[in-house]
NUBA-795386 format. One record per residue: y negated, x negated, z of N, C-alpha, C in turn; residue number from 1. Coordinates in steps of 0.1 Angstrom, whole numbers, plus 2048, in hexadecimal, padded with zeros to 3 digits. Each point is the difference from the previous one (the first is absolute). Layout:
# residues N
R Y X Z Y X Z Y X Z NUM
...
END
This chain:
# residues 97
R D4A D68 776 80D 7FE 800 806 7F7 7F6 1
R 7F9 7FD 7F2 807 7FB 7F6 803 7F0 806 2
R 7ED 7FB 806 7FC 7F5 804 80C 7FD 80A 3
R 804 808 808 809 7FE 80B 80F 7FF 7FC 4
R 802 804 7F4 80F 7FB 7FE 801 7F2 7F2 5
R 7F2 7FF 7FF 803 7F4 7F4 801 7F3 80F 6
R 7F7 806 80C 800 7F2 805 80D 7FD 80C 7
R 809 810 801 80E 800 802 805 7F5 7F8 8
R 804 806 7F0 803 7FB 7FE 800 7ED 7F9 9
R 7F6 801 807 7FC 7EF 7FF 808 7F6 809 10
R 7FB 809 809 804 7FB 812 815 800 800 11
R 806 807 7F6 809 807 802 807 7EE 7F6 12
R 7F9 800 7F1 801 7F6 7FA 800 7F5 80C 13
R 7F9 7FC 803 7FE 7F4 805 80A 7FD 810 14
R 801 809 803 80F 7FD 80C 80A 7FD 7F8 15
R 803 80B 7F4 80C 7FD 7FA 7FE 7F2 7FE 16
R 7FA 7FC 7FA 800 7F2 7FD 804 7F4 808 17
R 7FE 802 80C 7FB 7F5 80C 811 805 801 18
R 808 808 808 805 802 802 812 803 7F9 19
R 7FB 803 7F4 808 7FB 7F3 806 7EF 801 20
R 7F3 7FB 7FE 7FE 7F3 7FA 808 7F6 80D 21
R 804 80B 80E 804 7F5 806 811 806 807 22
R 800 80F 7FD 811 803 801 804 808 7F6 23
R 80E 804 800 802 804 7F6 7FF 80E 7FF 24
R 7FB 807 7F4 7FA 80E 802 810 80C 7FD 25
R 7FC 80D 808 80A 806 7FA 7F8 810 7FA 26
R 803 800 7F7 7FD 80F 7F9 80A 810 806 27
R 7F6 806 803 802 808 807 7F9 80E 7F9 28
R 80B 806 7FB 7FB 80B 7FA 7F5 80E 80B 29
R 7F5 802 7F2 7FA 807 80D 7FF 80F 804 30
R 807 806 7ED 807 80E 7FF 810 7FF 807 31
R 803 7F6 800 80F 801 80B 7FB 805 80C 32
R 7F5 7FD 808 7F8 7FF 80E 7FD 80D 803 33
R 7F6 802 7F4 7FB 811 800 80C 805 7FD 34
R 809 802 7FA 80E 80C 801 803 802 80B 35
R 800 7F4 80C 807 803 80B 7F3 7FE 80D 36
R 7F2 805 7F6 7F9 803 80C 7FD 7F3 809 37
R 801 7F6 7F9 7F9 7F6 808 7F4 7FD 7FD 38
R 7FD 7F2 802 7EF 7FD 7FF 804 7F3 7F1 39
R 7F9 7FF 7F8 7FF 7FA 7F6 7FA 7ED 80B 40
R 805 7F5 7F9 7FA 7F7 806 7FF 7F2 7F6 41
R 7F2 7FE 804 7F7 7F9 7F7 809 7F1 7FF 42
R 801 7FB 808 809 7F1 7FA 80D 7FF 808 43
R 808 7F3 7FE 811 808 80B 804 7EF 7F5 44
R 804 7F8 807 807 7F3 7FF 811 7FD 80C 45
R 802 7F5 7FA 80A 7FC 80C 7FD 7F4 809 46
R 7FE 800 80A 802 7F4 808 806 800 80B 47
R 808 7F6 803 80B 7FA 80C 808 80E 801 48
R 80B 808 7ED 806 80B 803 7FB 80C 807 49
R 7F4 804 7FF 7F8 80A 807 7F6 802 7F4 50
R 806 80E 7F9 7F1 806 7F8 7F5 807 809 51
R 7F5 7FC 7F9 7F1 7FB 803 7FB 80F 7F9 52
R 7F9 809 805 7FD 80A 7FA 7F2 7FD 806 53
R 7F8 800 7FB 7EF 7FE 7FE 7F9 809 7FB 54
R 7F8 808 809 7F6 809 7FF 7EE 7F9 7FD 55
R 7FA 803 7F3 7F6 7F4 7FE 7F0 80E 802 56
R 7FB 7F9 80F 7F5 807 7FE 7F2 7F7 804 57
R 7F7 805 7FD 7F3 7F7 7FC 7F8 7FE 809 58
R 801 80A 80D 7F4 7FC 809 80D 801 80E 59
R 7FA 800 80D 806 7FD 807 804 80E 80A 60
R 7FD 80B 7FA 803 810 807 80F 7FB 801 61
R 809 7FE 7F6 80B 7FC 801 806 810 7F9 62
R 811 801 802 809 80B 800 7FA 80E 805 63
R 801 80B 7F9 800 80C 808 80F 803 80A 64
R 803 805 809 80A 805 808 80D 807 7F4 65
R 7F7 804 7F7 808 806 7F5 808 7FB 7F8 66
R 7F3 7F7 7FD 808 7F8 7F2 80D 7F6 80A 67
R 7FD 7F7 80C 808 7F9 807 80B 807 801 68
R 800 80F 802 812 806 801 806 803 7F4 69
R 7F9 801 7F1 800 802 7F9 809 7EF 7F9 70
R 7FB 7F1 807 802 7F6 7FE 80D 7FD 804 71
R 806 806 80B 809 7FE 80A 80B 805 7FC 72
R 7FD 80D 7F7 808 809 7FA 808 7F4 7F1 73
R 7F6 7FC 7FB 802 7F7 7F4 804 7F4 804 74
R 7FF 7F9 80C 80B 7F9 808 80B 802 801 75
R 805 809 806 80A 804 803 808 806 7F5 76
R 7FD 807 7F8 809 801 7F1 805 7F4 7FE 77
R 7F1 7F6 7FA 805 7F3 7F9 80A 7FC 807 78
R 7FD 7FA 80A 80B 7F7 80B 80F 807 803 79
R 7FF 80F 801 810 807 7FC 803 800 7F3 80
R 7F8 7FF 7F7 808 7FF 7EE 802 7F2 7FD 81
R 7FC 7F8 806 7FE 7F1 7FF 80A 7F6 809 82
R 804 809 80C 807 7FC 80B 7F8 7F0 804 83
R 7F0 800 801 7F8 7F5 804 7F4 801 80A 84
R 7FC 7F7 80A 7F8 808 808 7F2 7FF 7F7 85
R 7F3 80A 805 7F8 802 7FB 7F3 7FA 80B 86
R 7F5 801 7F6 7F7 7FF 80A 7F1 805 7FD 87
R 7FB 805 806 7F0 804 7FC 7F8 7F0 7FE 88
R 7F8 804 7FA 7F4 7F6 7FE 7F6 804 7FD 89
R 7F4 808 80F 7F3 802 7F6 7F8 7F2 7FF 90
R 7FA 802 7EF 7FC 7F5 801 7EC 803 7FB 91
R 7F6 7FE 809 7F5 7FF 7FB 7FC 7F9 7F5 92
R 7F8 803 7F9 7FD 7F6 7F2 7F7 7F7 807 93
R 7F6 804 80B 7F6 7F4 804 80A 7F3 803 94
R 809 801 802 805 7F6 807 808 7F8 7F6 95
R 800 806 7F2 808 7F4 7F3 7F4 7F6 7F9 96
R 7F3 7FE 804 7F8 7F7 7FE 805 7F1 801 97
END
């Protein structure tokens, strides 16, 4: 478990550096999202007046239906709270090379 957590943290840091060096980062409170039963997001940034919510995965298995539904809840919540468009961006870490 710890090995997977370390790998996940490494992949998130790598993806964060990639996207945040190219686009404007957005800080979204994970405690606020949890309070409204929404999913936490790994990476968020603004591009072309849209906030992208990135979920980093270290395998091609992808995002479960349950997690995708919670990410959709997060996107809807952020969109309504900030009056902006949002889009979910699944990020497979092997694409970051």
